[in-house]
N, C-alpha and C positions, 0 to 999 in steps of 0.2 A: 829818310835820306836814301838816295839811290847810289849804289857803288858803280864803278866803271864797268864791271862785268855785267851787271844787270842791264845797263844801257845798251851794251853790245848785243846781249841776248835778245832784247826787245827789238832792236834793229834787224837782227837776223830773222826773227820770227815774221816781221812785217815784209821783208824783201825776199826771204828765202835764202839769203847768203850773208855771211859775216862781212864786215867792211874790209876792204883790201888794204887800207893804210891805218897805221897806229892811231891817229887822232881823228879819223873820220867818224862823224856822228857823236863825238864827245865834246868838242869845243865849238862854241857859238859866238857870233859877233856881238859885242856889247852895244853896237849902234843899231843894227837892224834885226839881229837874232838869227841870221842865216848860218848854216853849217860851214865848218872849215872843210874844204875839199882840196884834192891835189889836181893841179891843172898845168897844162903846157908841156912842151918838150923838155924843159929844164926841171920838171917835177918839183914845183913849189906849192906849199899850202897857201891857199887864198880863200876868201869868203865867197860862197856860191853866188850870192846876189851881186857881187862885184863882177864876176865872170859872166853870169847869165842874165843880169838885170836889165840890160839895154838902157832905155831912158830912165829907168827907175833904179839904176845901180846904186849900191851903197857907196858912201863917201870914204869908207875905210879902205885904204890902199895897201894894207899889210900884205907882204909876200915873205914867206919863210921857206928857205930851201929844205925840202923834205928830208934828205939824207942827213944833213947836219943837225937838224932839229931832233930827229928820231934817235941819233947817236947820243945826243946830250940827255935825252929823256929816258933812254933805255935802262940805265942803272936804277933810276927811281921807280920805273914801272915794274921791275922784277925784284925790288926790295933791297938792292945793294946800297951801300953808303957811298 
């Protein structure tokens, strides 16, 4: 089993930098397997293949506001109840 810290360290080693956003490189689409990325001026998490896929874009239309989602997940990420 890989913990979240391991995933982020591996990504940093591959690209030379840690991900900029909390969920980048951790969450993947259940339909196409692409990464969750932050996109657009309103800073929403979307799946990369939906944004960059062109004719082959994923059908998953999920958009999650980055700030709201990260505020909800932050207590769990740092181990608070």
